[in-house]
VEXSE-348142 format. One line per 3 residues: number of its first residue (from 0); their letters; for each residue x negated, y negated, z of C-alpha. Coordinates in steps of 0.02 Angstrom, whole numbers. Last residue first. Layout:
NUM	A	X:Y:Z | ...;
REM end
This chain:
82	PTF	330:-1364:1227 | 236:-1401:1066 | 269:-1322:896;
79	VKY	449:-1381:874 | 412:-1557:935 | 267:-1572:811;
76	NHR	372:-1513:664 | 353:-1668:554 | 170:-1685:605;
73	CVT	128:-1508:550 | 236:-1474:397 | 265:-1636:302;
70	DVE	116:-1731:374 | -22:-1601:364 | 71:-1532:213;
67	ARR	23:-1688:114 | -152:-1618:84 | -78:-1460:6;
64	REM	42:-1561:-104 | -101:-1670:-168 | -208:-1514:-195;
61	FDP	-72:-1431:-300 | -49:-1587:-407 | -238:-1609:-431;
58	DSN	-268:-1429:-489 | -458:-1404:-484 | -458:-1350:-301;
55	WAR	-326:-1217:-336 | -425:-1140:-480 | -591:-1146:-387;
52	AVK	-511:-1070:-232 | -434:-929:-336 | -603:-885:-413;
49	EGY	-689:-892:-244 | -553:-781:-170 | -578:-651:-307;
46	PTF	-765:-644:-271 | -728:-641:-84 | -735:-779:47;
43	GVH	-662:-923:-53 | -650:-1100:18 | -505:-1216:-19;
40	HGV	-525:-1405:-4 | -509:-1549:119 | -638:-1493:249;
37	DSD	-536:-1562:396 | -376:-1501:311 | -444:-1323:312;
34	YMV	-391:-1210:169 | -444:-1028:171 | -459:-894:37;
31	DQL	-504:-708:42 | -465:-653:218 | -463:-463:218;
28	RNY	-313:-370:289 | -268:-300:117 | -264:-475:41;
25	FNR	-263:-621:160 | -237:-808:135 | -276:-927:278;
22	VVM	-200:-1100:295 | -277:-1217:424 | -199:-1385:470;
19	RVE	-284:-1508:586 | -193:-1652:669 | -266:-1805:753;
16	ETG	-141:-1939:807 | 9:-1822:817 | -32:-1771:995;
13	SIF	-219:-1780:1022 | -297:-1621:950 | -139:-1545:876;
10	HCE	-186:-1387:780 | -63:-1326:649 | -86:-1150:583;
7	GKF	-26:-1069:422 | -47:-883:392 | -43:-802:222;
4	MEQ	0:-629:163 | -40:-504:26 | -21:-319:53;
1	LV	-70:-169:-51 | 0:0:0;
REM end
């Protein structure tokens, strides 16, 4: 059985002032691509992941949406994520 999944994480350093978003993509339990909002681009960890990261990083529309997710996903849902 082959499985693909992703995990999104929002880290609130000082409330909504400083927010870090990390998105990890896995294939068969192996992390192949990661996006860190502090870094600002995708990083590949496997040969396939490097290829995917290059493709995603070179798509300006996709990258604009990914960068906006810090606000639209993390900051917008701050009260949901924090007690």
